Structure formats: structure tokens, C-alpha cells
C-alpha positions as CSV (number, residue, x, y, z in Angstrom):
1,M,18.6,-28.5,7.6
2,L,18.7,-25.3,9.5
3,R,19.4,-23.3,6.1
4,T,16.4,-25.2,4.6
5,T,14.1,-24.5,7.4
6,I,14.7,-20.8,7.3
7,L,14.5,-20.6,3.8
8,A,10.9,-22.6,3.8
9,A,10.0,-20.2,6.5
10,G,11.1,-17.3,4.9
11,L,8.9,-18.3,1.8
12,A,5.8,-19.1,3.6
13,L,5.6,-15.8,5.6
14,A,6.5,-14.0,1.9
15,A,3.6,-15.7,0.5
16,T,1.3,-15.2,3.5
17,A,1.6,-11.4,3.4
18,A,1.2,-11.0,-0.4
19,F,-2.1,-12.8,-0.3
20,G,-3.5,-11.3,2.7
21,Q,-3.7,-7.9,1.2
22,S,-6.5,-7.2,-1.4
23,E,-5.6,-4.9,-4.3
24,P,-6.3,-1.1,-3.6
25,L,-9.3,0.4,-5.3
26,G,-8.1,3.5,-7.4
27,D,-10.2,6.1,-9.1
28,T,-10.1,9.6,-10.2
29,V,-12.3,12.6,-9.3
30,A,-12.3,16.3,-10.7
31,V,-11.1,18.9,-8.3
32,N,-10.5,22.4,-9.3
33,G,-10.3,21.6,-12.7
34,M,-7.8,19.0,-12.3
35,E,-8.0,14.8,-12.2
36,M,-7.0,13.7,-9.0
37,Y,-6.0,9.9,-8.4
38,Y,-6.9,8.5,-5.1
39,E,-6.7,4.6,-3.8
40,V,-8.6,3.0,-0.8
41,S,-6.8,0.0,0.8
42,G,-6.9,-1.5,4.2
43,E,-9.4,-0.9,6.9
44,G,-9.4,1.6,9.9
45,D,-9.1,5.4,10.4
46,P,-8.5,7.3,6.8
47,L,-4.9,8.4,6.2
48,I,-4.1,11.1,3.7
49,V,-0.6,11.5,2.3
50,L,0.4,14.8,0.2
51,H,3.5,14.3,-1.9
52,G,5.8,17.3,-2.7
53,V,4.3,19.5,0.1
54,S,7.1,21.7,1.3
55,T,7.6,24.0,4.6
56,A,10.6,25.7,3.4
57,G,10.2,29.4,2.1
């Protein structure tokens, strides 16, 4: 009984999180001769994530 209740609660929580978010909107923009891809999702202040940036050297 307890195992079934926990499983049902987990499935309900997973379904709620999956359907509660909208698909991100993605597009490309030309920047210095390159095509840069970006996505817009969620609400609130913008957050920019740069991959591959290194401080070593």
C-alpha cells in the first residue's frame, strides 16, 4: 500500500513538472559573420550562459 502511494505520488509529480513548462523558443541570429543559436524560456530576469569560457592561461 505504501509503495503504491509513493509510486503514484512520484508519477503525479513528474507529470506535473513535465506539463508545467512550455517549450523554449529557439532561433538564430548573425553575429560577426557567425550564426548564433539562442533560446528563450521561463520568466524573470535574463540569464546568459556561456559555454567553453576559460580563465586559465
